C-alpha positions as CSV (number, residue, x, y, z in Angstrom):
1,M,240.6,-56.2,125.7
2,S,238.7,-54.1,128.1
3,V,239.0,-54.5,131.7
4,S,236.6,-53.4,134.7
5,I,238.3,-52.0,137.6
6,V,237.1,-50.5,141.2
7,P,239.9,-49.1,143.4
8,L,238.8,-49.1,147.1
9,I,240.8,-46.4,149.2
10,D,241.1,-46.5,152.6
11,T,240.6,-42.5,154.2
12,S,240.5,-43.8,157.9
13,G,242.5,-41.6,160.4
14,S,245.2,-43.7,160.6
15,M,246.1,-43.0,156.7
16,A,246.4,-39.3,157.6
17,V,248.7,-39.5,160.9
18,Y,250.8,-42.0,159.2
19,N,251.4,-39.2,156.0
20,Y,249.8,-41.9,153.7
21,L,246.7,-40.3,152.3
22,A,248.5,-37.3,150.1
23,P,250.9,-39.9,148.5
24,A,248.0,-42.6,148.3
25,K,245.6,-40.2,146.3
26,A,248.7,-39.3,143.8
27,D,249.5,-42.8,143.3
28,A,245.8,-43.9,143.0
29,S,245.3,-41.0,140.5
30,T,248.1,-42.2,138.5
31,F,246.7,-45.6,138.4
32,V,243.5,-44.7,136.9
33,N,245.2,-42.7,134.0
34,M,246.4,-46.0,133.1
35,M,243.3,-47.0,131.8
36,S,242.5,-46.8,127.9
37,P,239.0,-45.7,126.4
38,G,236.4,-48.5,126.9
39,D,237.8,-49.7,130.0
40,Q,235.3,-49.3,133.0
41,L,235.7,-47.5,136.3
42,A,234.5,-46.8,139.6
43,V,236.3,-45.6,142.8
44,V,235.1,-46.2,146.1
45,A,236.6,-44.5,149.3
46,F,235.9,-45.8,152.7
47,T,236.3,-44.9,156.5
48,N,233.2,-44.9,159.0
49,T,231.4,-45.9,155.6
50,A,231.8,-46.4,152.1
51,S,230.9,-44.0,149.0
52,I,231.1,-44.2,145.6
53,I,233.1,-40.9,144.6
54,F,233.0,-41.7,140.8
55,P,230.9,-41.8,139.0
56,T,228.7,-39.3,140.7
57,S,225.6,-41.0,139.6
58,G,224.6,-44.6,138.8
59,S,225.5,-47.7,140.4
60,S,227.8,-49.4,137.9
61,V,231.3,-49.2,136.4
62,V,231.4,-46.7,133.4
63,A,233.4,-46.7,130.1
64,V,235.9,-43.9,130.6
65,T,237.1,-41.1,128.4
66,Q,240.3,-39.0,129.3
67,A,237.7,-36.4,130.4
68,Q,235.9,-38.9,132.8
69,L,239.3,-40.1,134.2
70,N,240.2,-36.5,134.8
71,S,236.9,-36.3,136.7
72,A,237.9,-39.7,138.8
73,V,241.3,-37.8,139.7
74,Q,239.6,-34.7,141.0
75,A,237.1,-37.1,143.2
76,I,240.2,-38.7,144.5
77,Q,242.4,-35.6,145.1
78,A,239.6,-34.0,147.2
79,L,239.6,-36.9,149.7
80,G,239.9,-36.0,153.0
81,A,240.7,-38.2,156.4
82,G,237.6,-39.7,158.4
83,V,238.2,-42.0,161.5
84,R,237.4,-45.8,161.4
85,T,237.8,-48.4,158.7
86,N,234.7,-49.8,157.0
87,M,236.0,-52.6,154.9
88,A,232.6,-54.5,154.7
89,A,231.1,-51.4,153.3
90,A,233.7,-51.0,150.7
91,L,233.5,-54.5,149.2
92,A,229.8,-54.3,149.3
93,D,229.8,-51.4,147.3
94,G,232.6,-52.6,144.9
95,Y,230.6,-56.0,144.2
96,S,227.7,-53.9,143.7
97,L,229.3,-51.5,141.1
98,L,230.9,-55.0,139.3
99,S,227.5,-56.8,139.3
100,G,226.4,-58.2,135.9
101,V,229.8,-56.9,134.5
102,T,231.5,-59.4,132.0
103,G,234.7,-59.8,130.8
104,S,238.2,-58.9,132.9
105,T,237.2,-57.3,136.2
106,G,238.8,-56.8,139.7
107,M,238.9,-54.7,142.6
108,V,242.2,-52.9,144.1
109,L,241.7,-52.8,148.1
110,L,244.1,-50.4,149.6
111,S,244.3,-50.0,153.4
112,D,246.9,-49.3,156.2
113,G,245.0,-51.1,158.9
114,M,242.4,-53.8,160.1
115,W,238.7,-53.5,159.7
116,N,237.2,-52.2,163.1
117,T,233.8,-51.3,162.2
118,G,230.8,-52.3,159.8
119,G,231.5,-55.9,160.8
120,Q,233.2,-58.8,159.3
121,P,233.7,-58.2,155.5
122,T,232.0,-60.7,153.4
123,L,233.7,-62.0,149.8
124,N,231.1,-62.7,147.4
125,G,232.6,-65.9,145.7
126,T,235.8,-65.8,143.4
127,T,234.6,-64.2,140.3
128,V,235.9,-60.8,141.0
129,P,239.9,-61.0,141.7
130,I,240.7,-58.7,144.7
131,Y,244.3,-57.1,144.6
132,T,245.0,-56.0,148.2
133,I,247.7,-53.7,149.4
134,A,249.0,-53.7,152.9
135,L,250.2,-49.9,153.4
136,G,252.6,-49.9,156.3
137,A,253.7,-53.0,158.7
138,H,250.9,-52.2,161.3
139,G,248.0,-53.4,159.4
140,E,246.3,-56.8,159.2
141,T,248.6,-58.2,156.4
142,K,247.4,-62.0,156.9
143,Y,243.7,-60.9,156.1
144,L,244.6,-59.1,153.2
145,N,246.9,-61.9,152.0
146,Q,243.8,-64.2,152.5
147,V,241.3,-61.9,150.5
148,A,243.7,-61.9,147.5
149,A,244.3,-65.8,147.7
150,T,240.9,-66.5,148.3
151,T,239.6,-64.3,145.4
152,G,242.4,-65.3,142.8
153,G,244.0,-62.0,143.0
154,K,247.2,-60.8,144.3
155,Y,248.7,-59.7,147.7
156,Y,251.0,-56.9,148.1
157,Q,252.6,-55.4,150.9
158,S,253.9,-51.5,151.0
159,P,256.3,-50.6,153.9
160,D,256.5,-47.2,152.9
161,A,254.7,-44.3,150.5
162,W,257.5,-44.7,148.0
163,T,256.8,-48.3,147.1
164,L,253.1,-47.8,146.6
165,Q,253.3,-46.6,143.2
166,S,255.5,-49.4,141.8
167,I,252.8,-51.6,143.6
168,Y,250.1,-49.9,141.4
169,N,252.0,-50.0,138.4
170,D,252.6,-53.9,139.0
171,I,248.6,-54.1,139.1
172,V,248.4,-52.4,135.9
173,N,250.3,-55.6,134.4
174,Q,248.6,-58.1,136.7
175,A,245.2,-56.7,135.8
176,S,245.8,-56.8,132.0
177,I,245.1,-52.9,131.7
178,A,248.4,-52.7,129.9
179,Q,251.8,-54.2,130.0
180,G,255.1,-52.5,130.7
181,V,258.0,-51.6,133.2
182,S,258.2,-49.5,136.3
183,Q,261.1,-48.5,138.6
184,K,261.8,-46.1,141.4
185,A,263.7,-42.8,140.3
186,P,265.4,-41.5,143.4
187,Q,267.8,-38.3,142.7
188,P,268.9,-35.4,144.5
189,P,267.8,-31.9,144.3
190,S,268.7,-29.2,141.4
191,K,269.4,-32.3,139.2
192,F,268.3,-33.6,135.6
193,Q,268.0,-37.4,135.3
194,S,266.5,-39.4,132.2
195,Y,265.4,-43.0,132.2
196,A,265.2,-45.1,129.5
197,A,262.0,-46.9,128.1
198,T,261.4,-49.1,125.3
199,V,258.5,-48.6,123.0
200,E,257.5,-51.8,121.1
201,S,257.5,-51.7,117.1
202,N,253.8,-52.4,116.8
203,A,252.7,-49.9,119.7
204,Q,249.5,-48.1,119.0
205,N,249.5,-46.0,122.0
206,Q,252.4,-45.7,124.8
207,Y,251.5,-44.5,128.6
208,F,254.5,-42.8,130.6
209,S,253.8,-41.8,134.2
210,V,256.0,-40.5,136.9
211,A,254.6,-40.2,140.3
212,W,256.3,-38.6,143.3
213,V,256.2,-39.2,147.0
214,D,255.9,-35.6,148.1
215,P,252.6,-34.0,146.3
216,S,253.7,-30.4,147.7
217,I,256.2,-30.5,144.7
218,Q,254.4,-29.1,141.7
219,F,254.9,-30.2,138.2
220,T,256.1,-27.3,136.0
221,T,257.0,-26.6,132.1
222,N,259.6,-24.3,133.6
223,N,262.7,-24.9,132.1
224,P,264.7,-25.0,134.6
225,P,262.4,-25.5,137.4
226,V,262.3,-23.2,140.3
227,G,261.4,-23.5,144.0
228,D,259.4,-26.5,145.0
229,Q,258.9,-27.6,141.3
230,V,259.8,-30.4,138.8
231,N,259.8,-30.6,135.2
232,I,259.0,-33.8,133.5
233,S,259.4,-34.3,129.7
234,L,259.7,-37.0,126.9
235,Q,261.9,-37.4,124.2
236,D,261.5,-39.8,121.3
237,P,264.1,-41.7,119.5
238,N,264.0,-39.1,117.0
239,G,264.9,-36.3,119.4
240,A,261.3,-34.8,119.6
241,V,260.8,-33.4,122.9
242,Y,257.3,-33.4,124.6
243,T,256.6,-31.4,127.5
244,V,252.6,-31.2,127.9
245,P,251.2,-34.2,129.9
246,T,247.9,-35.9,129.1
247,A,247.1,-35.6,132.9
248,V,248.8,-34.0,135.7
249,G,248.2,-33.2,139.3
250,A,249.4,-33.1,142.8
251,G,252.0,-35.8,142.9
252,F,251.8,-37.4,139.3
253,A,252.1,-36.5,135.6
254,V,250.8,-38.9,132.7
255,F,251.7,-38.8,129.1
256,K,249.6,-40.7,126.7
257,M,251.2,-40.8,123.3
258,A,249.4,-42.1,120.2
259,S,251.3,-44.0,117.2
260,P,254.7,-43.6,119.2
261,A,257.7,-43.9,117.4
262,A,259.3,-47.3,118.3
263,G,262.7,-47.7,120.3
264,Q,264.3,-46.1,123.0
265,W,262.2,-43.2,124.6
266,Q,263.8,-41.1,127.3
267,I,261.6,-39.9,130.5
268,G,263.3,-36.6,131.8
269,V,263.2,-35.7,135.3
270,W,264.5,-32.3,136.4
271,T,264.1,-31.3,139.9
272,A,264.6,-28.0,141.7
273,A,264.3,-27.6,145.7
274,V,262.0,-30.6,146.2
275,G,260.6,-29.4,149.5
276,G,264.0,-28.9,150.7
277,A,264.2,-32.8,151.0
278,S,267.5,-34.5,150.2
279,E,266.2,-36.7,147.7
280,F,263.4,-36.6,145.1
281,K,261.6,-39.7,145.6
282,A,259.7,-40.8,142.3
283,T,258.8,-43.8,140.6
284,W,258.4,-43.9,136.9
285,G,256.4,-46.3,134.4
286,S,256.1,-46.9,130.8
287,F,252.9,-49.1,129.6
288,N,251.4,-50.4,126.1
289,P,247.7,-51.0,126.6
290,D,247.7,-53.1,123.6
291,S,250.7,-55.5,123.7
292,S,250.4,-59.3,123.9
293,V,253.9,-59.5,125.6
294,S,253.6,-60.2,129.6
295,L,256.0,-61.2,132.4
296,A,254.4,-63.8,134.5
297,L,255.8,-64.2,137.9
298,S,254.9,-66.3,141.1
299,A,256.6,-67.4,144.3
300,T,256.1,-70.2,146.9
301,A,256.2,-69.2,150.3
302,P,258.4,-71.6,152.5
303,D,257.0,-74.0,154.8
304,E,258.7,-72.4,157.6
305,P,261.2,-69.3,157.9
306,G,264.9,-70.3,157.1
307,A,263.7,-72.6,154.1
308,P,264.1,-71.2,150.4
309,L,261.6,-69.1,148.7
310,R,261.0,-70.2,145.3
311,F,259.8,-68.4,142.2
312,H,259.1,-68.8,138.8
313,A,259.2,-66.1,136.2
314,E,258.4,-66.3,132.2
315,A,258.0,-63.9,129.4
316,R,255.2,-65.0,127.2
317,D,253.9,-63.6,123.7
318,G,250.5,-64.5,122.7
319,G,250.7,-67.0,125.9
320,E,253.9,-68.8,124.3
321,P,257.3,-68.4,126.2
322,V,259.8,-66.0,124.7
323,P,263.3,-67.4,124.7
324,G,266.4,-65.7,125.2
325,V,265.0,-63.0,127.7
326,Q,267.5,-61.4,129.9
327,M,266.1,-61.6,133.4
328,T,267.3,-59.6,136.6
329,A,266.0,-60.6,139.9
330,V,266.3,-58.2,143.1
331,V,265.2,-59.3,146.6
332,E,264.1,-57.1,149.3
333,A,264.1,-58.5,152.8
334,P,263.5,-57.8,156.5
335,T,266.6,-57.8,158.9
336,H,264.6,-57.7,161.8
337,T,260.9,-58.5,162.7
338,L,258.4,-55.9,163.8
339,D,258.3,-57.5,167.3
340,E,262.4,-56.9,167.7
341,V,261.7,-53.4,166.5
342,K,258.7,-52.9,169.0
343,A,261.1,-54.3,171.9
344,W,263.8,-51.7,170.9
345,L,261.6,-48.7,170.8
346,R,259.3,-49.6,174.1
347,P,262.0,-47.6,176.2
348,H,260.7,-44.4,174.3
349,F,257.1,-45.5,174.2
350,E,256.1,-43.4,177.4
351,R,257.5,-40.1,175.8
352,I,254.9,-40.7,172.6
353,E,251.4,-39.3,172.9
354,P,249.5,-42.0,170.8
355,P,247.4,-39.9,168.3
356,A,243.7,-39.6,169.1
357,E,242.9,-40.3,165.6
358,L,244.3,-43.3,165.6
359,L,243.0,-44.6,168.8
360,A,239.7,-43.7,167.5
361,D,240.5,-45.9,164.4
362,G,240.9,-48.7,166.7
363,V,244.4,-49.1,167.0
364,P,246.1,-50.6,169.9
365,E,247.9,-48.2,172.1
366,D,251.4,-49.5,171.7
367,T,250.9,-49.7,167.7
368,A,249.8,-46.1,167.7
369,R,252.6,-45.1,169.5
370,L,254.9,-47.0,167.0
371,I,253.1,-45.4,164.1
372,A,253.6,-41.8,165.4
373,L,257.4,-42.5,165.8
374,D,257.2,-43.8,162.5
375,A,255.7,-40.7,161.0
376,R,258.0,-38.5,163.1
377,Q,261.1,-39.7,161.0
378,G,259.4,-37.8,158.1
379,N,261.3,-39.8,155.5
380,G,258.5,-42.3,154.4
381,E,260.6,-45.2,154.6
382,G,259.2,-47.0,157.6
383,L,261.1,-48.0,160.7
384,I,261.0,-51.8,159.7
385,P,264.9,-52.3,158.4
386,R,265.3,-53.9,155.2
387,R,268.0,-54.9,152.7
388,S,267.9,-55.3,148.9
389,Y,269.9,-57.6,147.1
390,P,270.6,-58.8,143.6
391,L,270.1,-62.4,142.6
392,L,272.2,-64.0,139.6
393,E,271.1,-62.4,136.1
394,S,270.0,-65.1,134.0
395,T,269.1,-65.6,130.1
396,P,267.0,-68.8,130.1
397,P,266.9,-70.4,126.6
398,S,263.4,-71.6,127.3
399,G,262.1,-68.0,128.5
400,V,261.4,-69.5,132.0
401,Y,263.3,-68.5,134.9
402,E,263.2,-70.8,138.0
403,G,265.1,-69.1,141.2
404,L,265.2,-69.2,144.9
405,V,265.7,-67.0,147.9
406,A,267.7,-68.8,149.9
407,D,267.9,-67.1,153.2
408,T,264.3,-66.5,154.9
409,R,265.2,-66.9,158.4
410,V,263.5,-63.6,159.5
411,R,260.0,-63.4,159.4
412,G,258.1,-60.5,157.6
413,T,257.6,-59.7,153.9
414,Y,259.8,-60.7,151.2
415,T,259.6,-58.8,147.8
416,L,260.9,-60.3,144.7
417,R,261.3,-57.9,141.6
418,I,262.1,-59.1,138.2
419,T,262.9,-56.9,135.1
420,A,263.1,-58.6,132.0
421,H,264.3,-57.4,128.3
422,G,264.5,-59.1,125.1
423,Y,263.3,-59.6,121.5
424,S,260.1,-61.4,120.5
425,E,260.2,-63.1,117.1
426,R,256.5,-63.5,117.1
427,S,255.7,-59.9,117.5
428,K,258.9,-58.9,115.9
429,T,259.8,-56.2,118.5
430,H,262.1,-55.3,121.6
431,F,260.6,-55.3,125.0
432,A,260.9,-54.5,128.6
433,R,259.0,-55.8,131.4
434,S,259.1,-55.5,135.2
435,R,257.1,-57.7,138.0
436,R,256.9,-57.8,141.7
437,V,255.7,-60.6,144.2
438,D,255.2,-59.9,148.0
439,V,255.7,-63.0,150.2
440,E,254.7,-63.5,154.1
441,V,257.0,-65.7,155.6
């Protein structure tokens, strides 16, 4: 089943000051390359105004080929920073591009801040789900959460640039572009690491992706890589090695394999100097665009901080539960609130000059100082402390995993990640799936 998707990419001044624009372009490029021939795509960028950057002519989404996806990537990679944030114009363009389109549709709205020009954004009914991504902790998270809930989409909060690709990968699953698994891939410089990915026995195609935070690190086929380079390769279950991606660019590489051998593949990542950083920060994904096996994940926000956050996960094949699936849950939770962090840092604010680009983008002065201090860290991980911890593994006979996060006393965004491994008797295949959900407490 084909899908029609319109990503809306915020290119306001704060995106550049916060060092988000470059990784956002790499992650959006990876995302569009998960689309298959026959899927329909258009891309909108917005700052003071909005503009349709793909396709270059026409007023509707277009059915894509790989050559057209390459053109869309070129347009995304060429984006520069503007000043303000006209979310209303972006949504209007998105609705216009999808007008009259039937079947599965959606918009992906990425923004690091609140709309501040163009007037109140208008939601044109609930026929088009909008998947919203709040990039950083300083934006209008409540509004983006409301947009997703109103339209039947899904809300995500990315506290740092590294988390963004895993969110895009979840949208690949959520929007039925493909079904698969995604994980972060941290490793030290000058090291080779492989990551296992399951290809189902009935897969006609399999898409593998690696996206990394620092786009100045270049993909290479050099073996070994040298300087600020990374070598990405695939190995199939029979030992055959593939080294030439279908699509590659600043910060990403995508392999699209037709008639892949079933079983366990290895995604090889070999780093060199990685820009002088102490760690190569990447996210890998493996997706089957034709699979009937999916993992559904939902969560209910507690009525008040401190009450349990309850969630429901279910592996399905053709809409029916898959029994005996091993599921693992990991929670990422804030340890302090944004207001607490601001209070700790306020003594340092007088020594921080708020960037003019942020003030022009309508960012309050104290928040602008906080963003500048956050960007000065240079590690892309944000200022708000967070902790990750596992919940108990579960192999529910029914295929349904009901669980809870007991401690939600700190206000903020709680992220729950579920990974499922199992065998579907209906499709006669082993599979792996991952999903995430973000809940504001």
